C-alpha positions as CSV (number, residue, x, y, z in Angstrom):
1,M,37.3,49.5,-16.8
2,N,40.5,48.7,-18.4
3,T,42.4,50.4,-21.2
4,R,45.1,47.7,-21.5
5,K,45.4,45.7,-24.7
6,G,47.0,42.4,-24.0
7,S,48.6,40.5,-26.8
8,K,46.8,37.3,-25.9
9,G,43.4,39.1,-26.2
10,M,44.4,40.7,-29.6
11,S,45.4,37.3,-31.0
12,S,42.1,35.7,-30.0
13,R,40.1,38.6,-31.4
14,Q,41.9,38.4,-34.7
15,G,41.6,34.7,-34.9
16,L,37.9,34.6,-34.1
17,F,36.8,37.3,-36.5
18,L,39.1,36.2,-39.3
19,Q,37.7,32.8,-38.9
20,Q,34.3,34.3,-39.4
21,Q,35.3,35.9,-42.6
22,N,36.4,32.6,-44.1
23,K,33.7,30.3,-42.7
24,L,31.6,30.8,-39.7
25,I,32.1,27.8,-37.5
26,M,29.3,27.9,-35.0
27,T,31.0,26.5,-32.0
28,P,29.5,27.4,-28.6
29,Q,32.4,29.7,-27.9
30,V,31.9,31.6,-31.2
31,Y,28.2,31.8,-30.6
32,Q,28.7,33.2,-27.1
33,A,31.3,35.7,-28.3
34,I,29.0,37.0,-31.0
35,E,26.1,37.2,-28.6
36,I,28.0,39.0,-25.9
37,L,29.6,41.5,-28.3
38,Q,26.1,42.8,-29.2
39,L,24.9,43.3,-25.6
40,S,24.7,46.7,-24.1
41,I,26.3,47.1,-20.7
42,L,23.0,46.6,-18.8
43,E,22.2,43.5,-20.9
44,L,25.7,42.2,-20.2
45,V,25.2,42.7,-16.4
46,S,22.0,40.7,-16.6
47,Y,23.7,38.0,-18.8
48,V,26.6,37.6,-16.3
49,D,24.2,37.4,-13.4
50,N,22.3,34.6,-15.1
51,E,25.6,32.8,-15.8
52,L,26.5,33.1,-12.1
53,N,23.2,31.3,-11.3
54,E,23.6,28.6,-14.0
55,N,27.2,27.7,-13.6
56,P,28.2,26.6,-10.1
57,L,31.9,27.1,-10.9
58,L,31.4,30.8,-11.4
59,E,31.6,33.0,-8.3
60,A,31.3,36.8,-7.8
61,A,34.6,38.4,-6.9
62,E,33.1,40.0,-3.8
63,D,32.2,36.6,-2.5
64,L,35.8,35.5,-2.8
65,E,37.0,38.6,-0.9
66,D,34.8,37.5,2.0
67,N,36.7,34.2,2.3
68,V,40.3,35.4,1.7
69,E,41.5,34.6,5.2
70,E,40.0,31.1,5.1
71,E,41.4,30.2,1.7
72,K,44.8,31.9,1.9
73,E,46.8,28.6,2.0
74,D,45.0,27.1,-1.0
75,P,46.9,26.8,-4.3
76,K,46.6,29.9,-6.5
77,L,44.0,29.8,-9.3
78,E,46.7,30.2,-12.0
79,Q,48.4,27.0,-10.8
80,I,45.2,25.0,-11.3
81,V,44.6,26.6,-14.7
82,D,48.1,25.6,-15.8
83,G,47.1,21.9,-15.3
84,L,43.7,22.3,-16.9
85,L,43.5,24.9,-19.6
86,H,46.9,26.5,-19.5
87,E,46.4,28.2,-22.9
88,E,43.4,30.1,-21.5
89,K,44.8,31.4,-18.2
90,D,45.5,35.0,-19.3
91,Y,41.7,35.6,-19.5
92,W,41.0,34.9,-15.9
93,T,43.9,36.3,-14.0
94,A,43.8,39.8,-12.5
95,S,44.2,42.8,-14.8
96,T,46.7,45.5,-14.2
97,P,45.4,48.4,-12.1
98,V,43.2,50.9,-13.9
99,E,45.0,54.2,-14.3
100,T,42.0,56.2,-15.5
101,E,38.6,55.9,-13.7
102,L,35.3,56.2,-15.4
103,P,33.9,59.7,-14.7
104,Q,30.8,60.0,-12.7
105,F,27.6,60.9,-14.6
106,D,23.9,61.1,-14.1
107,C,22.0,58.3,-15.9
108,P,19.3,59.9,-18.2
109,F,16.3,57.7,-19.0
110,L,13.8,57.0,-21.8
111,D,10.1,56.4,-21.4
112,N,8.0,53.9,-23.1
113,T,8.3,55.7,-26.5
114,S,12.0,55.3,-26.3
115,L,12.2,53.2,-29.5
116,Q,10.9,56.2,-31.5
117,E,13.1,58.6,-29.6
118,Y,16.2,56.4,-30.2
119,L,15.4,56.2,-34.0
120,M,14.6,59.9,-34.2
121,E,18.0,60.8,-32.6
122,Q,19.7,58.8,-35.4
123,L,17.5,60.3,-38.1
124,R,18.4,63.8,-36.9
125,F,22.0,62.9,-37.3
126,V,21.3,61.6,-40.8
127,K,19.6,64.9,-41.7
128,H,22.5,67.0,-40.5
129,S,25.3,64.9,-41.9
130,S,23.9,63.4,-45.1
131,K,21.9,66.6,-46.0
132,I,18.7,64.6,-46.9
133,S,15.7,66.8,-47.9
134,D,13.1,68.0,-45.4
135,R,10.5,66.0,-47.3
136,L,12.5,62.7,-47.0
137,F,13.2,63.5,-43.3
138,H,9.4,64.0,-42.7
139,N,8.5,60.8,-44.5
140,A,11.0,58.8,-42.5
141,E,9.8,60.4,-39.3
142,Y,6.2,59.5,-40.2
143,L,7.2,55.8,-40.7
144,I,9.0,55.8,-37.4
145,G,5.8,57.0,-35.8
146,N,4.0,54.0,-37.4
147,L,6.3,51.3,-35.9
148,D,4.8,49.0,-33.3
149,N,6.5,48.0,-30.0
150,N,8.5,45.2,-31.7
151,G,9.9,47.6,-34.3
152,Y,7.7,46.5,-37.2
153,L,6.0,48.8,-39.7
154,A,2.3,48.3,-38.7
155,S,0.8,49.9,-41.9
156,N,1.1,48.8,-45.5
157,I,3.0,50.9,-48.1
158,E,-0.1,51.8,-50.1
159,D,-2.0,53.2,-47.1
160,L,1.1,55.2,-45.9
161,A,1.6,56.7,-49.4
162,E,-2.1,57.7,-49.5
163,S,-1.9,59.3,-46.1
164,L,1.1,61.4,-47.0
165,K,-0.2,62.0,-50.6
166,I,3.1,60.8,-52.1
167,S,4.2,58.0,-54.3
168,E,5.0,54.5,-53.1
169,K,8.5,55.1,-54.5
170,E,9.0,58.0,-52.0
171,I,7.7,55.9,-49.1
172,N,10.1,53.0,-50.0
173,K,13.0,55.4,-50.1
174,A,12.1,56.7,-46.6
175,L,11.7,53.1,-45.5
176,S,15.1,52.2,-46.8
177,I,16.6,54.9,-44.5
178,V,14.6,53.7,-41.5
179,Q,15.7,50.1,-42.1
180,Q,19.3,51.2,-41.9
181,L,18.9,52.6,-38.4
182,D,19.7,50.7,-35.2
183,P,18.5,48.2,-33.9
184,P,19.1,46.0,-37.0
185,G,15.8,44.6,-38.3
186,V,13.7,47.7,-37.4
187,G,11.2,48.9,-40.0
188,A,10.4,45.4,-41.3
189,R,6.9,44.5,-42.4
190,D,7.0,40.9,-41.3
191,L,9.2,38.4,-39.5
192,K,10.9,37.2,-42.7
193,E,11.9,40.7,-43.8
194,C,13.1,41.5,-40.2
195,L,15.5,38.5,-40.2
196,V,16.6,39.2,-43.8
197,L,17.5,42.8,-42.8
198,Q,19.8,41.3,-40.2
199,F,21.6,38.8,-42.5
200,F,24.6,41.2,-42.7
201,L,25.3,40.4,-39.1
202,I,26.2,36.8,-40.2
203,P,29.3,36.9,-42.3
204,D,29.3,34.7,-45.4
205,H,25.9,33.2,-44.5
206,P,24.8,30.1,-46.4
207,P,22.8,30.9,-49.6
208,K,20.0,28.7,-48.4
209,L,19.5,30.7,-45.2
210,Q,16.8,32.9,-46.7
211,E,14.9,29.9,-48.1
212,L,14.9,28.4,-44.6
213,L,12.7,31.3,-43.5
214,D,9.8,29.7,-45.4
215,Y,10.0,26.8,-43.0
216,L,10.2,28.5,-39.6
217,D,7.3,26.6,-38.2
218,D,8.8,23.3,-39.2
219,L,12.2,24.4,-37.8
220,A,10.6,25.2,-34.4
221,A,8.8,21.8,-34.5
222,G,12.1,20.0,-35.2
223,H,11.1,18.7,-38.6
224,Y,14.6,18.8,-39.9
225,K,14.3,16.0,-42.4
226,K,11.3,17.6,-44.1
227,I,13.3,20.9,-44.4
228,S,16.4,19.2,-45.6
229,T,14.4,17.4,-48.4
230,A,12.8,20.6,-49.4
231,L,16.0,22.7,-49.5
232,K,18.1,19.8,-50.8
233,V,20.7,20.1,-48.0
234,T,21.7,17.8,-45.2
235,V,19.9,17.6,-41.8
236,K,23.2,18.9,-40.3
237,D,23.1,21.9,-42.6
238,V,19.5,22.7,-41.4
239,K,20.5,22.5,-37.8
240,E,23.5,24.7,-38.3
241,M,21.5,27.3,-40.2
242,G,18.9,27.2,-37.4
243,E,21.7,28.1,-35.0
244,L,22.6,31.0,-37.1
245,L,19.1,32.3,-37.1
246,R,19.2,32.2,-33.3
247,I,21.7,35.0,-33.4
248,L,19.1,37.3,-35.0
249,D,16.5,39.3,-33.1
250,P,12.9,38.6,-34.2
251,K,11.6,41.6,-32.2
252,P,14.2,44.3,-32.4
253,G,12.0,47.0,-30.9
254,S,11.0,45.0,-27.8
255,H,14.1,46.0,-25.8
256,F,12.7,49.5,-25.7
257,S,9.3,48.7,-24.3
258,G,8.0,47.0,-21.2
259,N,6.1,47.4,-18.0
260,N,8.8,49.6,-16.4
261,P,7.9,53.2,-17.1
262,L,11.5,54.3,-17.0
263,K,14.4,52.8,-18.8
264,Y,17.8,53.9,-17.6
265,I,20.8,54.2,-19.9
266,V,24.3,53.5,-18.8
267,P,27.0,54.4,-21.4
268,D,29.1,51.4,-22.6
269,A,32.0,53.8,-23.0
270,V,33.1,57.4,-22.3
271,I,35.0,59.6,-24.7
272,K,37.0,62.0,-22.6
273,K,39.1,64.9,-23.8
274,V,42.6,65.0,-22.4
275,G,44.5,68.0,-23.7
276,D,44.0,68.1,-27.4
277,E,43.3,64.4,-27.7
278,Y,40.3,62.2,-27.0
279,L,40.6,59.1,-24.8
280,V,38.2,56.1,-25.1
281,L,37.3,54.5,-21.8
282,V,35.2,51.3,-22.0
283,N,32.8,50.9,-19.1
284,E,33.6,47.8,-17.1
285,R,32.7,49.2,-13.7
286,D,29.2,47.8,-13.7
287,I,30.1,44.3,-14.8
288,P,30.2,41.8,-11.9
289,K,33.8,40.7,-11.3
290,I,33.8,36.9,-11.5
291,N,36.1,34.0,-10.8
292,I,36.2,30.2,-10.4
293,N,34.4,28.8,-7.4
294,D,37.0,27.4,-5.0
295,T,34.9,24.5,-3.8
296,Y,34.7,23.0,-7.2
297,R,38.4,23.6,-7.7
298,K,39.0,21.2,-4.8
299,V,36.5,18.7,-6.3
300,L,38.5,18.7,-9.5
301,L,41.8,18.1,-7.7
302,E,40.7,15.7,-5.0
303,N,37.6,13.7,-6.1
304,E,38.2,10.4,-7.9
305,D,34.8,10.3,-9.6
306,E,35.5,10.5,-13.3
307,E,32.0,11.6,-14.2
308,L,32.1,14.4,-11.7
309,K,35.5,15.5,-13.0
310,K,34.1,15.5,-16.5
311,Y,31.2,17.7,-15.4
312,V,33.5,20.1,-13.6
313,R,35.9,20.3,-16.6
314,K,32.9,21.1,-18.8
315,K,31.8,23.9,-16.5
316,V,35.4,25.3,-16.2
317,T,35.6,25.5,-20.0
318,S,32.2,27.3,-20.0
319,A,33.4,29.7,-17.4
320,V,36.7,30.4,-19.2
321,N,34.8,31.0,-22.5
322,L,32.6,33.5,-20.7
323,L,35.5,35.4,-19.4
324,K,37.2,35.3,-22.8
325,S,34.1,36.6,-24.5
326,I,33.7,39.5,-22.0
327,E,37.4,40.5,-22.6
328,L,36.9,40.2,-26.4
329,R,34.0,42.5,-26.1
330,R,36.0,45.1,-24.3
331,I,38.9,45.0,-26.7
332,T,36.7,45.2,-29.8
333,I,34.6,48.1,-28.4
334,Q,37.9,49.9,-27.5
335,E,39.4,49.5,-31.0
336,V,36.3,50.3,-32.9
337,L,35.6,53.5,-30.9
338,E,39.2,54.6,-31.1
339,A,39.1,54.3,-34.9
340,V,35.8,56.2,-35.0
341,V,37.1,59.0,-32.8
342,K,40.0,59.5,-35.2
343,R,37.5,59.9,-38.1
344,Q,35.0,62.0,-36.1
345,K,37.2,64.4,-34.2
346,D,35.6,67.4,-35.8
347,F,32.2,66.3,-34.4
348,L,33.6,66.0,-30.9
349,D,35.2,69.5,-31.3
350,E,32.4,71.3,-33.0
351,G,29.1,69.3,-32.8
352,V,26.7,67.5,-35.1
353,T,27.1,69.8,-38.1
354,A,30.8,68.6,-38.4
355,L,29.8,64.9,-38.5
356,K,31.5,63.2,-41.4
357,P,30.0,60.4,-43.6
358,L,31.5,57.2,-42.2
359,T,30.6,53.6,-43.0
360,M,31.1,50.5,-40.9
361,K,32.9,49.0,-43.8
362,E,35.6,51.6,-43.6
363,I,36.2,50.9,-39.9
364,A,36.2,47.2,-40.5
365,E,38.8,47.4,-43.2
366,E,41.0,49.6,-41.1
367,L,40.9,47.1,-38.2
368,G,41.0,44.0,-40.3
369,I,37.7,42.6,-38.9
370,H,34.3,41.8,-40.4
371,E,31.8,44.6,-41.0
372,S,29.2,42.6,-39.0
373,T,31.6,42.9,-36.0
374,V,31.5,46.7,-36.2
375,S,27.7,46.6,-36.5
376,R,27.5,44.5,-33.3
377,V,29.7,47.0,-31.5
378,S,27.3,49.7,-32.6
379,A,24.1,47.9,-31.7
380,N,22.1,49.0,-28.6
381,K,25.0,50.9,-27.2
382,Y,25.5,54.5,-26.0
383,V,28.7,56.5,-25.5
384,Q,29.1,59.6,-23.3
385,T,30.9,62.3,-25.2
386,P,31.8,66.0,-24.6
387,R,28.8,66.6,-26.9
388,G,26.4,64.6,-24.8
389,L,25.1,61.1,-24.6
390,H,24.7,59.5,-28.1
391,S,24.1,56.1,-29.5
392,V,27.2,54.6,-31.2
393,K,25.2,54.2,-34.4
394,C,25.0,58.0,-34.7
395,F,28.7,58.2,-35.6
396,F,27.8,56.3,-38.8
397,A,24.7,58.2,-39.5
398,G,26.5,60.3,-42.1
399,S,26.5,57.4,-44.5
400,I,22.8,56.6,-44.2
401,G,20.5,57.8,-47.0
402,Q,23.3,58.6,-49.4
403,E,22.8,57.5,-52.9
404,K,24.9,54.5,-53.8
405,E,27.0,54.6,-56.9
406,V,25.7,51.8,-59.1
407,T,25.9,51.1,-62.8
408,P,23.8,48.9,-65.0
409,E,26.8,46.6,-65.3
410,K,27.0,46.2,-61.5
411,I,23.2,45.6,-61.2
412,K,23.4,43.0,-64.0
413,E,26.3,41.3,-62.2
414,D,24.2,41.2,-59.0
415,I,21.2,39.8,-60.8
416,K,23.4,37.0,-62.2
417,K,24.7,36.3,-58.7
418,H,21.3,36.1,-57.0
419,I,19.8,33.9,-59.7
420,A,22.9,31.6,-59.6
421,H,22.1,30.9,-55.9
422,E,18.4,30.6,-56.2
423,N,16.3,27.6,-55.4
424,S,15.5,26.1,-58.8
425,E,12.1,24.9,-57.4
426,K,11.3,28.5,-56.3
427,P,13.2,30.8,-58.7
428,L,13.4,34.5,-57.9
429,S,10.8,36.6,-59.7
430,D,11.7,40.0,-61.1
431,K,9.6,41.6,-58.3
432,V,11.5,39.7,-55.6
433,L,14.8,40.7,-57.2
434,A,13.7,44.4,-57.2
435,D,12.8,44.1,-53.5
436,I,16.3,42.6,-52.8
437,F,17.9,45.6,-54.5
438,Q,15.6,48.0,-52.6
439,K,16.7,46.5,-49.2
440,A,20.3,47.2,-50.3
441,G,19.4,50.9,-50.9
442,I,19.1,50.7,-54.7
443,I,15.8,51.8,-56.0
444,I,15.0,49.8,-59.2
445,S,11.7,48.8,-60.8
446,R,10.6,45.3,-61.6
447,R,10.5,46.3,-65.3
448,T,14.1,47.4,-65.2
449,V,15.1,44.1,-63.6
450,A,13.3,42.2,-66.3
451,K,15.0,44.3,-69.0
452,Y,18.5,43.6,-67.5
453,R,17.6,39.9,-67.1
454,D,16.6,39.6,-70.7
455,E,19.8,41.3,-71.8
456,L,21.8,38.7,-69.8
457,G,20.0,36.0,-71.7
458,I,18.4,34.6,-68.5
459,P,14.9,33.2,-69.0
460,P,11.9,34.2,-66.7
461,T,10.9,32.2,-63.7
462,T,8.5,30.0,-65.5
463,L,11.3,28.7,-67.7
464,R,13.9,28.5,-64.9
465,R,11.7,26.4,-62.5
466,G,13.3,23.0,-61.9
467,K,16.4,23.9,-63.9
468,S,19.8,25.0,-62.6
469,T,21.2,28.3,-63.9
470,K,24.7,27.7,-62.6
């Protein structure tokens, strides 16, 4: 665990996520950084272990310690890095000594129903902080109980409404709350909706990304030309959008189920009270300490085989990127939680009844990062607090379920925007537009959408098909 914020790390963090805001360039390093940021501490440990097996240049730190005496006359790692990737060296030199140790704690566990328990914990926070009605709470609780192991809603809306003796509008309102909970994509009724619910994790995603979901089978089969023709984009665009979809989780609930009857939780961070202040300590104790394998360092320096040198350089770059991504994860979690603690100090002092409404957008704007970055910090992670162990998402529960301030003018503007980016061969129907608003937490009927569309002078789908509305 490290509470130090190096200037090099900060510069990299800002550069990466500001780059995401302008245009998401899907380089392997960006992809890895995004993937690692979303991992819980236990998932990260597994990820690092896998990388140790896959990359021969990576070596566990304890293995290096066993060979200290034999290797003491070898050149220092920093000297080799200076000649190879000198701009990256700050990420794989030793950190300063840790002044504050992570406190000891007993790891609680969840059983096989942990997805429901995880969601109910968040829902209870929503009830306390957003003051939603008992009826809405009960309806959302009922939906959570109908989710399958992958996090999908197993029953259709009509049957659920009939079971509860309520309207479909009320069920949809409860579903909107469930779909805002963590993990992203939970509460979806099919794969397409599951992925669409996660689009906010991809900043400035391409307009054609949603249309690509109609060709998932072709994408899996590698029929890129067929897709590019259908979507009127290049094959390169199809492949890049395919890479973006890989970031999303098609089975968001599957991480909470399995053959193991017990699932242990290790906090990704600890919030500790020191005097009148709260200190955020990111858990790095359980992450294997890694370094560059000395044998391959020698190969790089001494072997004349250019192909071998090229291979080693590639693996060194991969190793460096891994270490950068892990450090980036630590810095980002640290900053996000410190910003959250400032806003939710009353909760830490008094308990859940003092939780304040807080959106991820507020934290993102304060830190100058993308909202999707805050969401990834919150996903699948727990924090130990003086008030017990809680999911990070619970700190934002106060904003879930609140009615959004919308005006007819704002809805009309959004209708124009959606239609301007539609596929002219498959124009958006009024029902589809209403569904899009519903997923954004805005309950609006198909008839109202049709009314606003008419007022905007936009023709219905039958007259827009094959014609551009831009």
